[in-house]
C-alpha positions, 0 to 999 in steps of 0.5 A: 708597272713593268711592261712584262707584268702588265702583259701578264695581267692582261693575258690572265684577264683574257683567259678568265673571260674566255673560260667564262664564255666557254661555260656560260650559255643560253638556255631557251625555256618554255614554261607553263604560265602558272610558273612564269612569275616564279621563274622570273624570280629564279632566273637572276639568281641562277644567272648570277650563280652560273653566268648562263642566260635564260630566254623564257617563253610562257604560255599554257602547257598545251600551247607550248607542247604544240610549239615543240611538236612543230619545231620550236627551238626550246631546250627545256620544257617546264610543264604544268603537268606530266601528260605533255612531257610524256607525249613529247617523249613518245614523239621523240621530242624529249629525253625520258631520263631527264623527266622529273617533278619540279613542283606541285601546284595548288589550285585556288578560287580567287577574287581581287576583292579581299573577302572570305571565299569557300565552295559556296561562293560560286552560287553567291549573289552577284557572281556573274562571271567565273574565270577558268583556263581552257581545260583542253590546253591548261592542266589548271583549267582541267583541274578547275573543271574537275572541281566543278564536277566534283561539287556537282556545280558544272551545269549550274555555273556553266553559263557563267564561265569565262575561259582564258587561253592560259592560267595567266590570262585567267588571272588577268580576267579576275584582276581586271574585274571582268570576272568576279571569281576565278580558278587560278594558281596559288603562286599567282595570288601570293606573288609579291607583284599581285597588287590585289587580295593576297590573303583570302582565297579558297584552297581547293582540296587536292582530292577534288582534281587530278594532282598538279604534279608539274614536270620538267624535261630536257628537249631534244633541241637541248640534249647537247646544251650543257647549260640546259642540263645545269639549269634542270639540276638547279631546279632540284636545289634547296635554293630553288625549292625555297623560292618555289615554296614562297610562291605556294608550291609544294 
């Protein structure tokens, strides 16, 4: 190969790599625990498409909210509700124009054992522990408490409730057998990585609790991060929504 041709090809490769590095970037994403498994499925698809890299931190929405208020350097917040994004906007920690519903969650009553469940399962014989996420920091926990109030069962089962810090920990309580039942997200149950019962659960009627309209928002830390804006647009795409649907989101 002539020397000039070799140099020309080498320069072309360097320019391509340089161009890719300009457009690719890191995005720090704070994600509600219920959506963590879904995001882990979406992440490699998004990264392959864009060259960007997602750095993901999962916890309860309330805990992530507190971290952002205290200066945590996240670019994007994927909450389990709209309340926390609204508060961040009011505190000038997020951009109001970026806020949108990326998914609607579904609350279910679940057991690791494959057995029929319904609204009467709470008071069935042998049910000593019912897992619930902290209603103060988890929108799914708040929805579970509203469900028990709607059914008139909160006082009857209050002594059985085992509280998890997040919906992720709540799921682990049930999966480990430390709780016979638990209020969890449908996305956790149908997750292919769930080795236990994926088919029998009681889907809580939507009118038993406040809507689990999960909102995304661009944080002030990420306002100049082009990749963060690109990721939020990706969440609105058909490809992303198809993955969310597979995990039970509406």
